[in-house]
N, C-alpha and C positions, 0 to 999 in steps of 0.2 A: 504493500500500500504506500501511497505517496505521503511522505513526511518531510518536514523542513524545520530546522531550528532557526532559520532566518526569516522573520516575518516580512522581510522586504522581497522575498522571492516572488516573482510574478509568474502566473500561469502562462503568460504569452512569451516567456523567454524561449529563445531558440537555441541557447548554448548548452543546455543540460539535456542529455539523452533521456534521462528519467522523466523530465518534464515533457519532452516530445512524446514519450510513450503515453503519458497521462492525457495529453491533448488528444491522442488517437482514441483512447478509452472514452473520453468525453464526447468525441465526434460520433463514435459508434452508438452510444446510448442515446445521444440527442437525436440522431437521425432515426433511430428505432422508435423513439417516442413521437417524433414528427409523423411517421407513417401511421401510428396508432390513431392520432388525433385527426390527421388529414382524411383518413378513410371513413371517418364518421360522417363527413359532409360532402366529400368529393362527388358522390354519385347523385346528389340531389338534382343538379342541373341536367343530368342525363336521363332522368326517370322517364320522361315522355318518349324519348327515343328508344329506351330499353323496353318500355311497355309495347311500343309498336313492333319492334323487331322480334321479340320473344312471345308476344301474344298474351301478356299479363292482362287480367281484368283490373278495374280501377282500385279494388281493395287489395288484391294480391301484390301489386307493385310496391305498396308501402312497406312490405316485408323485406324488400331489398335494403331499406334503411333500418327498419325496426329490428330485423333479425340480428343485425350487427350490434346495435346499441343495447338491446336487451341482454345479449350474450356477454358483452363486455362487462356490463354492470353486474350481472349475476355471478360471473366466475372470478371477479377480481379478488375477493377475500380468500377464496380457495387457492388461487394462484399465489397470493402473497404468502400464505402459510407454507405452500409447497416450495417457494423460494428459500425459506428458512431451512427446510428439511433436506432439500435435494441440491441446493447450491444455485448461485446467481447465474453462473455461466451455463449450466445445464438448462435452466428454465428459459434463459434468453435465447439460446440456440434452438431449443425445442419450440418456443413460441415463434421465432423467426421462420423456422422450417415449416410449421403448420400454416403460418400466415402466407408464406411464399407459394406453397403448393395449392392452397385454397384460392389465392389470387389467380394462379394459372387456370384452375378449374373455372373460376368466375369469368375470366376472359374468353374461355372456350365454350361457355355454356350455350346449349342449343334449346333449352326448355326452361320455363319459369322455375320448376322445382330444383333444377340443377343450380341455378344462380342463387336462389335463396339458401340452399344447403351450403354452397360455397361461402356465402356471407356469414352464416352461422359459424362455420369452421374458422373463418377469418376472425370473428369475434372472440372465439376461444383462444386463438393464437395471440390476439392483441391483449387479452386479459392476462396471459402468461408474460408478455413482454413488459407491460407498463410498470408493475411493481418491481420487476427485476431491474429495470433501468434506474429507477429511483434508489433502490437498494445499493446498486453499484456506486452511484454518486455518494451515498452516505458512508459507505465503508472504504472506498478507494481514496477519497480526498479528505485527509484527516487534519491537515494544517488549515488554520482558520481562514486565511485569505483565499487559499486555493479552493476550499470547500464553498466559500461564498461565491466565488466566480463560477464554479461548476454549477451551483444551484441556479445562478442567473442565466447561464447559457441553456441549461436543461429546460428551465421554465419558459424562457423566451422562445426557443425553437418549438416547443410543444404548443405554446399559445398561438404562434403564427400559423401552425398547422390548422388551427380551428378556423381561421379566416381565409385561408388559401383555397378552401374547398370549391367555392363558386368560381374563382378565377381559374384554378387549374382544371377543374372539371369542364368549364366552358371552353377553354382553349383546346384541351385534348379532344373533347367530343366534336368540336367544330373542325379542328385541323386534321384529326386522324379518324378515330372511331371511339364509341363508348367503351369498346372492349379494351382499349389501351389504358383506361382508367385502372383496370386490374392488372393487365399484362406488364405495365411499367414497374410494378412492384417486384416482378420476378428477378430481373438482373440486380436490382438494388438489394433485394432480400438475400440473394446468393452471395453478393459481395459482403454484406453485413455478417452473414453466418461465418464466412471465412475469416473476417477481421475479428469477430468475437472469439472464435476458437484460438486465434493467435494472441490477442491482446489481454484477455481476461484469464486469470488463474481461478482454479476451483476455490470457492469460498468454503469455509468450514461447514460441514453437514452433520446432521444427527440422524443417521439412517436407523438407529435403534428405535426411534420414536415412530409411531404410526400416525397417519393422517386421521383426524377426527371426522369419520365418515358421516355420523349423524349430524354433526354441526355443519359439515360441508353441504349435505343435501338440503337441510332446512334453510341455511343462509342463501345458497345459490337460488333455490326455488323461490324463497321469499322475496329476494331482491328482484328477480326476474318478473314475478307476478306483480309486484308493486309498480315497477317501471312500465310494464305492459298495460296495467289498468289506467295509470295516469295518461299514457299515450292515447287511450281510447277517448279521453275527454275532449280531444281536438274535434271529434265528429259526433260525440254523444254527450248527453247530460251527465253531470257528476253522479246523479242519483240513479242513472240507468243501470240495469244489470250488467251491461257490457263493460262498464267502468267500475262500478261499486263492487261487483263480485270479485274480480282479480285483486283489487286494492284490499278488500277484506281478507282474502286468502293470504296475500302477501304479508299483511300486518300480523295475522295469526301465526304464520310460519316464522316470522322474525321474533315473535314472542316466544315460541317454542325453542328457537335457536338460543335466545338469551337464557332460558331455563336450563337447556342442555349444557351450555357452556358454564353456568354457575354451579350446577348441582351434579351433573353426571359425567362430564368429560374429564378423563384423567389427564389428557394432553390436549387442551382445547384448541380449536381452530383459531379463535381470537380470545386470548386471555383478557377477561373483563377488567383486570387490574389496570390495563392500559387506559381505559376510559375513566378511571379514577384520578388520572393525572390531568390536572386542569388544563394545561396548555394543549394536551392532545385532544381532549374532548372539545374545547373551544375552537381549536384550529380546524378539526374535522368538520364541525358544525358550520363554521364560517366558510370553509371551502365548498360545502354544499350550497350555501347561499350564493357564493361567487360563481358557481356553475350556472345558476339562473341568470346572473348578470352577464356572463360571457355569451350565453345564448342570445340575450337581448342585443348585445353589441354585434357579434359576428354573424348572426343569422337574420335578425330583423332589420338591421340597418341596410344591408344590401337589398332586402325586400322592399324597403321604403324607396330606395333609389330606383328600383325597377318598376314597382307598381304605382308610385306616386309621381316621381320625376321623369319616368319614361326611359330610364337607362336599360340597355341590354345587359345580359349576365356578365359579359366580359368587362364592360365599362363600369359596372357596379363593383366588380372585384378590384379594378384599378382605383376606383374611388376610395376604397378602404386601404390602399397601400400606404398612404402617409400615416394612418393610424397604426398599421402593423409595424412600420419602422419605429414609430414613437414607442410602441409597446416593447420592442426589442431593446431599445436604449434604456428605458426606465426599469425593465426587469433586471437587466444586468447591474444597473446602478443600485437598485434596491438590495440585491443580494450582496453587493460589496459594502454597502453602508450598514446593513443589519447587525454585524458583530459589534459595531460601535454604538448604535442607537437603541438596540432592542426592538422587538416587534411592534409594540403599541404605537409609538409615534408614526412609523411608516404606514400602519394600517389606517390610522386616523386621517393622515394627510391624503392617503389614497381614497378613502371613503368621501372626503370632502370634494375631491376631484370627480368622483363618480356621481355624487349627488348634484353637483353643479352642471356636469356635462349632460346627464340624462334630463335634468330639469330644463336645460337649454334646448336639447334635442326634441323634447316633448312639445315645443312651440312651433316646430317645423310644419309647413303645410304645402299645398300645391304651388304657392307663389314663392316659396323659399328657394333661394339659389343654393348651389352646392357649397360655395365658399363659406357663407355665414350660417346657412341653415343646417349643414351636415358636417363639413370639414372641421369647423371650429369645435363643436361639441364632441365629435368623435375623438379628436386629439386629446381632449380633457379626459374622456372615458378611458382611452388607451393608457394615459399616464396613471389613472387610478388602478386599472387592472395590473399594469406593470409593477406598481408598488406593492399591491396587496397579495397577488398570487404567489410569487416566490417567498415572500415573508411568511405567509400562512403555511405553505408547504414545508418550509424549513423548520418553523416553530413546532409543527406537529410531528416531525420525523427525525430531526438530526440527533446524532450522538446516542441512538438507541443501542442497547446491547446487541451483539452480533446475532443472537438467537431471535431477536424481534425486528430486525431491519426489514425483512420481507413483509411481515404482517402489518407493520406500521405503514410501510409504503403502500401496501394494498388497501389499508383502511383509509388513508388520506386520498388516494386516487379514486377509490370507490365513492367516497363522500362527494368529491367533485363531479365524478361521472354521473352518479345517481341524481345529484342536484341539477346537473345540466339536462338530463333526460326528463325529470319531473318539471323543471323550469320550462322546457320546450312545450310540453303539453299544457301547462297552466297558462303560459303567455299566449299560446295559440288559441286556447279556449277563450281567454279574455278578449283577444282581438276579434274573434269570430262572434262572440256575444255582442260586442259593441256594434258590429256591422249589422247583425240581425235586429238589434234594437232600433237603429236609425232607419229612416225611410229611404228606400232606394239603395243603390250600390255605387254612388258617385265617387269621384276621386277624393273629394273632400271627406266623405265618410270613411274611405279607406285610410286616408291620412290620419284621421282622428283615432282609428283603431290602433295604429302604430303609436300614436301619442300615448294611449292608455298603456301599452306595453312598456314604453320608456319611463312613464311615471311609476309603474310597478317596480321596474329595475331600480329606480331611485329609492323606493321604499326598502328594497333588499339591501342597498348600500347603508341606509340608516340602521337596519338591523345588525349588519356586520360591525358598524361603528359602536353600537351599544355593547355587543358581545366582546369587542376588543378591550373594553375596560377590564375584563377578567384576565387579559394577557399581561405578562410581565412588562414593566415600563423600561427595564434595561435587560441586557443579555444575562440570563441566569445560567447556573450550572445545569445543562440540559441532559446530563446522563441519567438514564432511567435505572431505577432499582427495582428489584423484585419485591 
C-alpha cells in the first residue's frame, strides 16, 4: 500500500515509480466506477431506437433501464461483504469480467428478452465493481494527502459519468448504432481486467468465514423490491397495488434483514454496529438524499433543455458540460481540503450552493435563455455536489478496519444508488402530477413541472444541511473499532 512520511509528497509526481504505480491503480478504479455510473443512463437516449429494432412493447422497454438499476441497488450490500471475504482484486476482476461479457451479449442481442437479461447481468457485475473500487481507494492510499486526492478523483470521475449518459448515448446512437453503447465496453473492460490483474495485489481475505446467506437474500430482495415499487410510481399512484405492494414487501424484507443481522447471524452480512457510528449513519443517510439531488441535476436539467428550450439530446449534453467541468474541479478541491477543515463546513457550504442554485433554476421558464436561466444555476449546483459528494463518501468510509472496507463501501454506495433510484421515481411522479393537475400540456406547464422538481431538490439540500450538524466540525480520528 502507498505510504509516505513526507506530507508534501504529491500524487501527481512523476519521479517516484511507486507513485506512478498508484496513479495507475487510481486510473483503473476510477474508470471502472465511471463505467458503472455511465451505464445507468447511457441507454436512455437510445430507448426509442432499441424499442423499434428489437420489437419491445412500451412497458417492456423500460426494463432495459430498470433491470440494471434494480440489480445494482439490490446486490450492492452483498457485493460489499463479498469484497471483504474474497478480496478486492478478485471481486473487481470478476465484476469487470461479468460486466464485459454481458455488454457483449447486450450489443449482440436479437430479442427483447436477451437484452434485458444482459442488462440484469450487467447490473450484477456493476454491483461487484462499485464497492470494490471504493475499497481499493480506502486501503491503497493511506497517506492523508494522497488519500484525499484519490477520493477527489474517484468521486469526480464517477459523478461525471452520471451526466455523460445523454451526451455519449446520443453521439454513439447517432454516429454508429445503439449496439455500440454496449459493445464499446468490451475492449475497455478487457483492458481494465488486464490492468487490474497486474496492478492490484490480493487484499487480505477471510475464507474461513461464510457469507450470511439469509441476510444476503433478505437484503438483496428487499432493496430490489423497494426500488422497483418506487419506480412504478412514475406511471401509477402511490396507493396503487403496482407500487404499494412491492414497497410493502421491500420494507418487510428489510425489517427481516435487520432482525436476522441483530439476532441470528453469526457472521452478519452488514454488522449493525457500523450504523451505531454516527458519522457512518449520517453520511449514508445524507448520501441517499444526495442521490435524489444528483438525479434532479443530471437527469432533469437536460430534460428541461430538450422539452422546454427545444434542444436536441446532443446539444443538451453539451449544455451540461460546463457544469460537469465545474463538478470535477470542486470534487477534487473538496477532497484535498477535507483533512484540514473536517466534513461539516464543506457540507454546509455545498448545501448553500445547492439551495441557491436549485432555487434559481426553479425560476426558469420558456422565455429563459440558456446563459442566465440554466448555465448560471447549474454551475452553482455543480459546485454544491462537488463539495458534498466526496466529503460525505469519505466521512462514511475512510480508515475502516480492513475487514469492513468492502461492506462500508457497499453501504455508502448502496445508500447513494438507492437514493438516486427512489429520487428518480419520486421526482418523476411529482413532475407528472403537476402536468396532470394543470390544464393542457403547454410548454409553460411542462416548464412548471420541472420547476417543482428543482424546488424539491432544494428541499433535499436543506435536509442534508440539517443532518450535517451531526457530523464532526473538524477531522476526527476516523478509525473504526469493534
